[in-house]
KEKE-282961 format. One line per field, with one value per atom (N, C-alpha, C): residue number from 0; chain; x, z, y. Coordinates in Angstrom, 3 decimals, padded with zeros to 6 digits, m for minus. Layout:
minu = [NUM, ...]
kolse = [A, ...]
u = [X, ...]
w = [Z, ...]
v = [Y, ...]
//
This chain:
minu = [0, 0, 0, 1, 1, 1, 2, 2, 2, 3, 3, 3, 4, 4, 4, 5, 5, 5, 6, 6, 6, 7, 7, 7, 8, 8, 8, 9, 9, 9, 10, 10, 10, 11, 11, 11, 12, 12, 12, 13, 13, 13, 14, 14, 14, 15, 15, 15, 16, 16, 16, 17, 17, 17, 18, 18, 18, 19, 19, 19, 20, 20, 20, 21, 21, 21, 22, 22, 22, 23, 23, 23, 24, 24, 24, 25, 25, 25, 26, 26, 26, 27, 27, 27, 28, 28, 28, 29, 29, 29, 30, 30, 30, 31, 31, 31, 32, 32, 32, 33, 33, 33, 34, 34, 34, 35, 35, 35, 36, 36, 36, 37, 37, 37, 38, 38, 38, 39, 39, 39, 40, 40, 40, 41, 41, 41, 42, 42, 42, 43, 43, 43, 44, 44, 44, 45, 45, 45, 46, 46, 46, 47, 47, 47, 48, 48, 48, 49, 49, 49, 50, 50, 50, 51, 51, 51, 52, 52, 52, 53, 53, 53, 54, 54, 54, 55, 55, 55, 56, 56, 56, 57, 57, 57, 58, 58, 58, 59, 59, 59, 60, 60, 60, 61, 61, 61, 62, 62, 62, 63, 63, 63, 64, 64, 64, 65, 65, 65, 66, 66, 66, 67, 67, 67, 68, 68, 68, 69, 69, 69, 70, 70, 70, 71, 71, 71, 72, 72, 72, 73, 73, 73, 74, 74, 74, 75, 75, 75, 76, 76, 76, 77, 77, 77, 78, 78, 78, 79, 79, 79, 80, 80, 80, 81, 81, 81, 82, 82, 82, 83, 83, 83, 84, 84, 84, 85, 85, 85, 86, 86, 86, 87, 87, 87, 88, 88, 88, 89, 89, 89, 90, 90, 90, 91, 91, 91, 92, 92, 92, 93, 93, 93, 94, 94, 94, 95, 95, 95, 96, 96, 96, 97, 97, 97, 98, 98, 98, 99, 99, 99, 100, 100, 100, 101, 101, 101, 102, 102, 102, 103, 103, 103, 104, 104, 104, 105, 105, 105, 106, 106, 106, 107, 107, 107, 108, 108, 108, 109, 109, 109, 110, 110, 110, 111, 111, 111, 112, 112, 112, 113, 113, 113, 114, 114, 114, 115, 115, 115, 116, 116, 116, 117, 117, 117, 118, 118, 118, 119, 119, 119, 120, 120, 120, 121, 121, 121, 122, 122, 122, 123, 123, 123, 124, 124, 124, 125, 125, 125, 126, 126, 126, 127, 127, 127, 128, 128, 128, 129, 129, 129, 130, 130, 130, 131, 131, 131, 132, 132, 132, 133, 133, 133, 134, 134, 134, 135, 135, 135, 136, 136, 136, 137, 137, 137, 138, 138, 138, 139, 139, 139, 140, 140, 140, 141, 141, 141, 142, 142, 142, 143, 143, 143, 144, 144, 144, 145, 145, 145, 146, 146, 146, 147, 147, 147, 148, 148, 148, 149, 149, 149, 150, 150, 150, 151, 151, 151, 152, 152, 152, 153, 153, 153, 154, 154, 154, 155, 155, 155, 156, 156, 156, 157, 157, 157, 158, 158, 158, 159, 159, 159, 160, 160, 160, 161, 161, 161, 162, 162, 162, 163, 163, 163, 164, 164, 164, 165, 165, 165, 166, 166, 166, 167, 167, 167, 168, 168, 168, 169, 169, 169, 170, 170, 170, 171, 171, 171, 172, 172, 172, 173, 173, 173, 174, 174, 174, 175, 175, 175, 176, 176, 176, 177, 177, 177, 178, 178, 178, 179, 179, 179, 180, 180, 180, 181, 181, 181, 182, 182, 182, 183, 183, 183, 184, 184, 184, 185, 185, 185, 186, 186, 186, 187, 187, 187, 188, 188, 188, 189, 189, 189, 190, 190, 190, 191, 191, 191, 192, 192, 192, 193, 193, 193, 194, 194, 194, 195, 195, 195, 196, 196, 196]
kolse = [A, A, A, A, A, A, A, A, A, A, A, A, A, A, A, A, A, A, A, A, A, A, A, A, A, A, A, A, A, A, A, A, A, A, A, A, A, A, A, A, A, A, A, A, A, A, A, A, A, A, A, A, A, A, A, A, A, A, A, A, A, A, A, A, A, A, A, A, A, A, A, A, A, A, A, A, A, A, A, A, A, A, A, A, A, A, A, A, A, A, A, A, A, A, A, A, A, A, A, A, A, A, A, A, A, A, A, A, A, A, A, A, A, A, A, A, A, A, A, A, A, A, A, A, A, A, A, A, A, A, A, A, A, A, A, A, A, A, A, A, A, A, A, A, A, A, A, A, A, A, A, A, A, A, A, A, A, A, A, A, A, A, A, A, A, A, A, A, A, A, A, A, A, A, A, A, A, A, A, A, A, A, A, A, A, A, A, A, A, A, A, A, A, A, A, A, A, A, A, A, A, A, A, A, A, A, A, A, A, A, A, A, A, A, A, A, A, A, A, A, A, A, A, A, A, A, A, A, A, A, A, A, A, A, A, A, A, A, A, A, A, A, A, A, A, A, A, A, A, A, A, A, A, A, A, A, A, A, A, A, A, A, A, A, A, A, A, A, A, A, A, A, A, A, A, A, A, A, A, A, A, A, A, A, A, A, A, A, A, A, A, A, A, A, A, A, A, A, A, A, A, A, A, A, A, A, A, A, A, A, A, A, A, A, A, A, A, A, A, A, A, A, A, A, A, A, A, A, A, A, A, A, A, A, A, A, A, A, A, A, A, A, A, A, A, A, A, A, A, A, A, A, A, A, A, A, A, A, A, A, A, A, A, A, A, A, A, A, A, A, A, A, A, A, A, A, A, A, A, A, A, A, A, A, A, A, A, A, A, A, A, A, A, A, A, A, A, A, A, A, A, A, A, A, A, A, A, A, A, A, A, A, A, A, A, A, A, A, A, A, A, A, A, A, A, A, A, A, A, A, A, A, A, A, A, A, A, A, A, A, A, A, A, A, A, A, A, A, A, A, A, A, A, A, A, A, A, A, A, A, A, A, A, A, A, A, A, A, A, A, A, A, A, A, A, A, A, A, A, A, A, A, A, A, A, A, A, A, A, A, A, A, A, A, A, A, A, A, A, A, A, A, A, A, A, A, A, A, A, A, A, A, A, A, A, A, A, A, A, A, A, A, A, A, A, A, A, A, A, A, A, A, A, A, A, A, A, A, A, A, A, A, A, A, A, A, A, A, A, A, A, A, A, A, A, A, A, A, A, A, A, A, A, A, A, A, A, A, A, A, A, A, A, A, A, A, A, A, A, A, A, A, A, A, A, A, A, A, A, A, A]
u = [m021.286, m020.975, m020.588, m019.508, m019.076, m020.066, m020.339, m021.247, m020.468, m021.104, m020.456, m021.115, m020.353, m020.879, m020.187, m020.922, m020.295, m020.737, m020.724, m021.628, m022.509, 000.229, m000.518, 000.597, 000.239, 001.278, 000.821, 001.629, 001.182, 000.990, m000.183, m000.478, m000.404, m000.158, 000.025, m001.238, m002.406, m003.660, m003.863, m003.122, m003.379, m002.307, m001.319, m000.234, m000.674, m000.187, m000.414, m001.860, m002.596, m004.023, m004.297, m003.399, m003.656, m003.251, m002.676, m002.213, m002.898, m002.999, m003.562, m002.682, m003.275, m002.468, m001.469, m000.285, 000.732, 000.273, 000.705, 000.314, 000.898, 000.156, 000.668, 001.812, 002.829, 003.921, 004.357, 004.731, 005.141, 006.430, 006.572, 007.810, 008.910, 010.179, 011.296, 011.249, 011.474, 011.525, 010.165, 009.087, 007.747, 007.180, 008.003, 007.560, 006.445, 006.462, 005.454, 004.227, 004.025, 002.928, 001.873, 001.804, 000.823, m000.597, m000.866, m002.229, m002.712, m001.924, m002.408, m002.643, m002.040, m002.225, m003.616, m004.280, m005.557, m006.628, m006.842, m007.864, m007.559, m006.273, m005.923, m006.277, m006.134, m006.479, m007.958, m008.792, m010.233, m010.591, m009.725, m010.017, m009.277, m008.692, m007.827, m008.579, m009.901, m010.655, m010.782, m010.753, m010.961, m009.692, m008.745, m007.562, m006.338, m005.518, m004.330, m003.357, m002.413, m001.568, m000.723, m000.303, 000.592, m000.104, m001.447, m002.216, m001.917, m001.490, m001.310, m000.174, 000.653, 001.757, 001.336, 000.107, m000.345, m000.637, m000.475, m000.848, m002.325, m002.697, m004.058, m005.164, m005.024, m006.093, m006.227, m005.114, m005.185, m005.860, m005.510, m006.151, m007.642, m007.992, m009.411, m010.166, m009.553, m010.177, m010.374, m009.357, m009.474, m010.630, m010.728, m011.833, m013.182, m013.258, m014.520, m014.929, m013.946, m014.241, m014.708, m014.061, m014.487, m015.921, m016.245, m017.608, m018.606, m018.238, m019.105, m019.303, m018.211, m018.292, m019.179, m018.995, m019.784, m021.227, m021.502, m022.873, m023.711, m023.100, m023.852, m024.681, m025.895, m026.840, m026.393, m025.573, m025.144, m023.866, m023.362, m022.179, m022.636, m022.404, m022.877, m021.745, m020.512, m019.376, m018.443, m017.602, m016.627, m015.419, m014.967, m013.779, m012.705, m011.468, m010.331, m009.510, m008.822, m007.871, m006.717, m006.405, m005.255, m004.079, m004.342, m003.260, m003.828, m002.994, m003.326, m002.279, m002.728, m001.811, m002.219, m001.310, m001.606, m001.982, m001.339, m001.716, m001.218, m002.128, m001.799, m002.345, m001.507, m001.968, m001.376, m002.270, m001.833, m002.544, m001.793, m002.364, m002.374, m003.408, m003.458, m004.197, m004.337, m004.976, m006.389, m007.068, m008.449, m008.540, m007.450, m007.499, m006.556, m006.873, m006.015, m006.810, m006.242, m006.848, m006.132, m006.912, m006.353, m007.014, m006.186, m006.684, m005.922, m006.642, m005.985, m006.844, m006.194, m006.868, m006.715, m007.849, m007.871, m008.269, m007.376, m007.668, m008.195, m009.292, m009.934, m009.889, m010.029, m010.092, m011.217, m012.004, m013.138, m012.681, m013.369, m013.124, m014.263, m014.127, m015.170, m016.267, m016.237, m017.228, m018.280, m019.486, m020.511, m020.095, m020.585, m020.075, m020.477, m021.481, m021.888, m021.491, m020.449, m020.009, m019.586, m019.908, m019.547, m018.051, m017.304, m015.869, m015.073, m015.083, m014.446, m012.944, m012.287, m010.824, m010.335, m011.220, m010.817, m011.072, m011.597, m011.927, m010.661, m010.591, m009.411, m009.757, m008.808, m009.017, m009.135, m009.937, m010.129, m009.481, m008.443, m007.657, m008.427, m009.338, m010.014, m011.369, m011.614, m012.894, m012.708, m013.765, m013.767, m012.660, m012.036, m011.015, m011.304, m012.321, m012.675, m011.652, m011.737, m010.884, m011.774, m011.410, m012.157, m011.223, m011.645, m010.968, m011.677, m010.907, m011.491, m010.759, m011.522, m010.969, m011.698, m010.945, m011.521, m010.862, m011.645, m011.102, m011.505, m010.502, m010.710, m010.422, m011.131, m010.860, m009.654, m009.393, m008.175, m008.428, m009.581, m009.883, m009.044, m009.006, m008.209, m008.658, m009.959, m010.507, m011.090, m010.298, m010.705, m012.060, m012.872, m014.183, m014.091, m014.924, m014.946, m015.733, m015.068, m015.736, m016.439, m015.832, m016.415, m015.699, m016.360, m015.732, m016.354, m015.617, m016.061, m015.546, m016.445, m016.057, m016.444, m015.657, m016.053, m015.425, m016.269, m015.800, m016.261, m015.392, m015.735, m014.515, m014.651, m013.487, m012.408, m011.144, m010.055, m010.112, m010.530, m010.603, m011.707, m012.735, m013.809, m013.285, m012.483, m011.957, m010.927, m010.384, m009.371, m009.978, m011.289, m011.942, m011.744, m011.392, m010.990, m012.037, m013.299, m014.350, m014.535, m014.492, m014.666, m013.474, m012.278, m011.079, m011.119, m011.558, m011.657, m012.700, m013.821, m014.849, m014.333, m013.640, m013.076, m012.106, m011.268, m010.300, m011.014, m012.086, m012.843, m013.508, m014.082, m014.743, m013.737, m012.561, m011.551, m011.011, m010.905, m010.497, m011.527, m012.809, m013.867, m013.810, m013.511, m013.389, m012.242, m011.124, m009.965, m010.251, m011.143, m011.471, m012.389, m012.998, m013.949, m013.293, m014.003, m013.521, m012.595, m012.193, m011.320, m012.110, m011.416, m012.083, m012.992, m012.630, m013.450, m014.820, m014.929, m016.199, m017.051, m016.383, m017.132, m017.267, m016.440, m016.493, m017.607, m018.602, m019.681, m020.095, m020.087, m020.526, m021.831, m022.825, m024.110, m023.925, m024.543, m024.487, m023.291, m022.399, m021.172, m021.426, m022.580, m022.894, m023.991, m024.493, m025.660, m025.376, m024.181, m023.900, m023.901, m023.392, m023.289, m024.663, m025.659, m026.960, m027.649, m027.311, m027.998, m027.302, m026.174, m025.435, m026.139, m026.071, m026.671, m025.946, m026.639, m026.047, m025.000]
w = [m029.897, m031.223, m031.127, m031.755, m031.716, m032.441, m031.921, m032.561, m033.520, m034.640, m035.665, m035.699, m035.657, m035.880, m037.117, m038.206, m039.412, m039.564, m039.444, m039.611, m040.412, m029.026, m027.803, m027.141, m027.803, m026.849, m025.477, m024.743, m023.437, m022.536, m021.888, m021.089, m019.612, m019.215, m017.804, m017.010, m017.649, m016.959, m015.844, m015.797, m014.781, m013.705, m013.796, m012.820, m011.518, m010.412, m009.106, m008.710, m008.923, m008.643, m007.166, m006.305, m004.877, m004.318, m005.143, m004.682, m005.489, m004.934, m005.717, m006.916, m008.021, m009.212, m008.928, m009.525, m009.295, m009.859, m009.281, m009.793, m011.170, m011.961, m013.277, m013.096, m013.905, m013.871, m015.292, m015.609, m016.985, m017.335, m018.611, m019.072, m019.070, m019.020, m019.003, m020.210, m019.962, m021.055, m021.568, m020.817, m021.303, m020.565, m020.247, m019.456, m020.143, m021.473, m022.193, m022.554, m021.952, m022.376, m021.291, m020.352, m019.291, m019.807, m020.733, m021.241, m022.033, m022.986, m023.702, m022.802, m021.603, m020.717, m020.086, m020.041, m019.351, m019.863, m021.200, m021.654, m021.234, m021.148, m020.751, m019.294, m018.453, m017.046, m016.887, m017.727, m017.653, m018.034, m018.787, m019.260, m018.460, m017.313, m016.608, m016.171, m015.971, m015.532, m016.634, m017.885, m018.985, m019.759, m019.712, m020.548, m019.677, m020.008, m019.216, m019.260, m018.309, m018.085, m019.294, m020.117, m021.215, m022.429, m022.377, m023.558, m024.169, m023.350, m023.867, m024.873, m024.953, m025.891, m027.286, m027.432, m028.728, m029.646, m030.968, m031.916, m031.769, m032.095, m031.837, m032.440, m033.686, m034.304, m033.652, m033.288, m032.607, m031.248, m030.518, m029.219, m029.390, m030.463, m030.729, m031.011, m031.761, m032.032, m030.738, m029.867, m028.595, m027.769, m027.680, m026.923, m027.523, m028.842, m029.504, m029.295, m029.357, m029.147, m027.714, m026.746, m025.357, m025.177, m025.810, m025.723, m026.365, m027.527, m028.208, m027.346, m026.786, m026.003, m024.772, m024.051, m022.844, m023.162, m024.404, m024.802, m025.097, m025.148, m025.430, m024.216, m024.486, m023.402, m022.524, m023.065, m022.275, m021.477, m021.495, m020.723, m019.502, m018.310, m017.079, m016.202, m016.479, m015.666, m016.475, m015.757, m016.383, m016.822, m018.045, m018.576, m018.837, m018.571, m018.830, m020.003, m020.639, m021.680, m021.042, m021.600, m021.110, m022.071, m023.355, m024.344, m025.700, m026.531, m027.920, m028.784, m029.719, m030.551, m032.017, m032.876, m034.305, m034.937, m034.504, m034.996, m036.425, m037.271, m038.650, m038.857, m039.366, m039.719, m041.071, m042.053, m043.418, m043.926, m044.673, m045.269, m046.784, m047.388, m048.838, m049.119, m050.369, m050.643, m050.095, m049.842, m049.351, m047.832, m047.111, m045.660, m044.984, m043.740, m042.921, m042.449, m042.653, m042.209, m040.948, m039.917, m038.665, m038.323, m038.043, m037.599, m036.341, m035.353, m034.133, m033.439, m032.527, m031.715, m030.248, m029.600, m028.230, m027.261, m026.327, m025.296, m024.056, m023.511, m022.355, m021.167, m019.961, m018.755, m017.883, m017.311, m016.494, m015.136, m014.616, m013.265, m012.352, m011.071, m010.115, m010.007, m010.856, m010.786, m011.873, m011.566, m012.585, m013.562, m014.805, m015.840, m015.624, m014.808, m014.544, m013.135, m012.604, m011.265, m011.218, m010.117, m010.037, m009.796, m009.348, m009.099, m009.854, m011.193, m011.984, m011.831, m011.421, m011.312, m010.217, m009.278, m008.187, m008.507, m009.679, m010.037, m010.382, m009.911, m010.142, m011.036, m011.850, m012.773, m012.017, m012.549, m011.969, m012.896, m012.431, m013.277, m013.802, m013.020, m013.416, m014.061, m014.536, m015.180, m016.680, m017.322, m018.785, m019.293, m020.404, m021.072, m022.570, m022.976, m024.401, m025.226, m026.518, m027.474, m028.527, m028.937, m029.991, m031.161, m032.349, m033.573, m034.073, m034.432, m034.921, m036.164, m037.163, m038.385, m038.640, m038.846, m039.046, m040.248, m040.967, m042.045, m041.755, m041.634, m041.365, m042.623, m042.787, m043.934, m043.644, m044.536, m044.439, m043.842, m043.251, m042.697, m041.450, m041.029, m039.866, m038.613, m038.476, m037.420, m038.135, m038.271, m039.130, m038.747, m039.787, m039.608, m039.994, m039.366, m039.661, m040.949, m041.954, m043.206, m043.113, m042.422, m042.246, m041.095, m040.470, m039.362, m039.220, m038.533, m038.305, m036.949, m036.147, m034.852, m034.817, m034.126, m033.796, m032.454, m031.446, m030.089, m029.636, m028.931, m028.404, m027.771, m027.301, m026.765, m027.840, m027.427, m028.408, m029.266, m028.695, m029.498, m030.543, m030.269, m031.240, m032.464, m032.223, m033.339, m034.153, m033.577, m034.281, m035.187, m035.094, m035.958, m037.423, m038.259, m039.632, m040.390, m040.320, m041.072, m040.577, m039.261, m038.707, m039.049, m038.994, m039.334, m040.788, m041.692, m043.098, m043.308, m042.585, m042.704, m042.181, m041.046, m040.493, m041.472, m042.102, m043.064, m044.237, m044.719, m045.842, m045.435, m044.237, m043.766, m043.611, m043.100, m042.910, m044.248, m045.230, m046.569, m047.125, m046.908, m047.391, m046.687, m045.389, m044.653, m045.209, m045.507, m046.022, m047.370, m048.146, m049.466, m049.389, m048.240, m048.112, m048.459, m049.236, m049.575, m050.766, m051.313, m052.478, m053.713, m054.711, m055.868, m056.583, m056.598, m057.289, m056.643, m055.344, m054.637, m054.824, m055.033, m055.012, m056.379, m057.336, m058.642, m059.483, m059.815, m060.669, m061.569, m062.864, m063.830, m064.456, m064.595, m065.166, m066.525, m066.682, m067.952, m068.113, m067.123, m067.323, m067.453, m066.950, m067.081, m068.114, m068.760, m069.627, m070.834, m071.395, m072.617, m072.404, m071.267, m071.043, m070.894, m070.473, m070.244, m071.556, m072.633, m073.890, m074.766, m074.317, m075.144, m075.148, m076.263, m076.311, m075.391, m074.911, m073.996, m074.731]
v = [m015.520, m015.015, m013.553, m013.148, m011.768, m010.880, m009.673, m008.747, m007.873, m007.560, m006.763, m005.391, m004.326, m002.988, m002.485, m002.315, m001.813, m000.405, 000.003, 001.147, 000.977, m005.421, m005.002, m004.237, m002.683, m002.305, m002.701, m003.557, m004.020, m002.824, m002.757, m001.590, m001.857, m003.107, m003.389, m003.269, m003.518, m003.327, m004.310, m005.420, m006.417, m006.461, m005.597, m005.641, m005.008, m005.552, m004.953, m004.936, m006.017, m006.009, m005.798, m006.177, m006.043, m004.693, m003.845, m002.548, m001.457, m000.243, 000.871, 001.143, 001.629, 001.933, 003.024, 002.961, 003.996, 005.321, 006.442, 007.759, 008.002, 008.784, 009.148, 010.136, 009.987, 010.953, 011.195, 012.445, 012.752, 012.058, 011.704, 011.100, 012.131, 011.690, 012.640, 013.542, 014.825, 015.784, 016.170, 015.856, 016.166, 017.362, 018.343, 019.473, 020.236, 020.281, 021.054, 020.256, 019.096, 018.231, 018.054, 018.990, 018.837, 018.940, 019.842, 020.011, 018.807, 018.249, 017.064, 015.864, 015.850, 014.714, 014.706, 015.883, 015.995, 015.040, 014.906, 013.960, 012.526, 012.181, 010.819, 010.572, 011.604, 011.435, 011.143, 011.734, 011.506, 010.086, 009.423, 008.069, 007.004, 007.379, 006.433, 005.183, 005.287, 004.112, 003.067, 003.506, 002.584, 002.289, 003.178, 003.071, 002.854, 001.903, 001.600, 002.753, 002.725, 003.890, 004.293, 003.341, 003.672, 004.225, 004.380, 004.711, 006.053, 007.034, 008.374, 008.457, 007.435, 007.460, 007.001, 006.506, 006.039, 007.219, 007.042, 008.091, 008.448, 009.690, 010.170, 009.313, 008.877, 008.093, 006.718, 006.118, 004.821, 004.974, 006.035, 006.269, 006.513, 007.206, 007.474, 006.181, 005.283, 003.987, 003.212, 003.197, 002.474, 003.032, 004.346, 004.947, 004.578, 004.601, 004.302, 002.842, 001.948, 000.529, 000.284, 000.939, 000.807, 001.296, 002.406, 002.939, 001.971, 001.450, 000.476, m000.772, m001.282, m002.516, m002.330, m001.217, m000.986, m000.612, m000.258, 000.054, m001.168, m002.340, m003.562, m003.967, m004.433, m004.726, m005.897, m006.788, m007.949, m007.688, m006.466, m006.101, m005.310, m005.861, m005.235, m004.721, m005.157, m004.740, m003.843, m003.130, m002.251, m003.063, m002.833, m003.495, m002.447, m002.838, m001.963, m002.487, m001.579, m001.962, m002.718, m003.871, m004.633, m004.536, m004.624, m004.553, m004.202, m003.607, m003.317, m004.002, m004.831, m005.602, m005.503, m005.956, m006.043, m004.725, m003.648, m002.320, m002.108, m001.656, m001.268, 000.137, 001.024, 002.372, 002.729, 002.911, 003.212, 004.452, 005.255, 006.462, 006.347, 006.933, 007.078, 008.380, 008.789, 010.083, 010.223, 009.114, 009.194, 009.306, 009.022, 009.114, 008.137, 007.807, 006.934, 005.726, 004.554, 003.300, 002.841, 002.490, 002.000, 000.667, m000.323, m001.620, m002.016, m002.528, m002.988, m004.034, m004.732, m005.746, m005.329, m005.100, m004.592, m005.699, m006.011, m007.004, m006.289, m006.795, m006.181, m007.134, m006.574, m007.385, m006.832, m007.737, m007.330, m006.831, m005.816, m005.321, m005.762, m005.446, m005.804, m004.774, m003.745, m002.665, m002.797, m002.328, m002.209, m001.124, m001.214, m000.311, 001.155, 001.401, 002.785, 003.244, 002.662, 003.030, 004.493, 005.206, 006.623, 006.872, 005.857, 006.028, 004.964, 005.034, 003.971, 003.883, 004.985, 004.959, 004.006, 003.658, 002.764, 001.290, 001.004, m000.379, m001.164, m002.386, m003.218, m004.407, m004.792, m005.910, m007.221, m008.114, m009.445, m010.467, m011.106, m011.992, m013.195, m013.728, m014.965, m014.741, m013.545, m013.239, m013.086, m012.658, m012.559, m011.646, m012.073, m011.263, m011.263, m010.523, m010.497, m009.725, m009.929, m009.230, m008.586, m007.388, m006.691, m006.385, m006.782, m006.360, m005.110, m004.105, m002.858, m002.388, m001.979, m001.390, m000.074, 000.987, 002.316, 002.989, 003.756, 004.600, 006.042, 006.909, 008.327, 009.137, 010.249, 011.106, 011.995, 012.947, 013.762, 015.142, 015.377, 016.696, 016.965, 018.228, 018.613, 017.858, 017.685, 016.824, 015.611, 014.544, 013.421, 012.836, 012.634, 012.011, 010.542, 009.733, 008.306, 008.075, 007.511, 007.182, 005.829, 004.889, 003.559, 002.880, 001.902, 001.191, m000.190, m001.049, m002.420, m002.883, m003.487, m004.057, m005.523, m006.308, m007.669, m008.010, m008.194, m008.466, m009.844, m010.538, m011.848, m012.487, m013.721, m014.439, m014.564, m014.550, m014.591, m015.838, m016.979, m018.200, m018.101, m017.300, m017.100, m016.347, m015.310, m014.517, m015.286, m016.363, m017.151, m018.218, m018.435, m019.418, m019.006, m019.972, m019.677, m018.871, m019.295, m018.611, m017.175, m016.994, m015.650, m014.776, m015.354, m014.591, m014.127, m014.995, m014.608, m013.518, m013.635, m012.610, m011.272, m011.298, m010.067, m009.423, m010.240, m009.702, m009.039, m009.670, m009.098, m007.789, m007.753, m006.539, m005.403, m005.717, m004.673, m004.165, m005.049, m004.586, m003.619, m003.917, m003.032, m001.674, m001.686, m000.432, 000.398, m000.256, 000.482, 001.132, 000.550, 001.092, 002.310, 002.540, 003.648, 004.981, 005.784, 007.113, 007.182, 006.038, 006.054, 006.460, 006.994, 007.588, 006.598, 005.320, 004.345, 004.220, 004.589, 004.515, 005.765, 006.911, 008.160, 008.804, 008.442, 009.082, 008.479, 009.275, 008.813, 009.963, 009.723, 010.714, 010.241, 011.126, 010.717, 010.047, 008.881, 008.166, 007.260, 007.183, 006.420, 004.920, 004.440, 003.024, 002.766, 003.805, 003.652, 002.776, 002.822, 002.082, 000.573, 000.130, m001.323, m001.956, m001.205, m001.789, m002.195, m001.513, m001.782, m002.819, m003.353, m004.308, m005.665, m006.389, m007.713, m008.670, m009.675, m010.656, m011.471]
//
């Protein structure tokens, strides 16, 4: 059963399993982007090579989901990002809503290995999928207003009842921070309580 925490751009994570991963190289015309690349290098063990091209909030969601997934007690091995699919990013006056589906692939390393960058994906092992929905506020460093995770086998997430529940949970996350949720004036509900049935 997928665990819930409420509070694909294909990344090529499985290519070349028998060979060392190719070195990172800047994209053409990216001479001024050496500094922003540094955080991505630190995440190379968990995040596939193409990840640095994702928008900042989407990349933040992927990192958070990976951290959540590896924090589960029943996960003992290191998993890498394989693909990101079904990305939705919408803005409104209350903030930004991000929804995505993250496909993972198991490696041959334990999750606390001291040299995670050398871990290689195992094709015939577990390949779970995580659905994630996040709502960020409008501050300069966006804060998470609400979030929802559901991780499990892809066929599990496709079950009709679970899919409907996920959709409902993600709609609730998107509503977080909207004026209808936060606007309350003292006494605004007092009159309805005294009305006859």
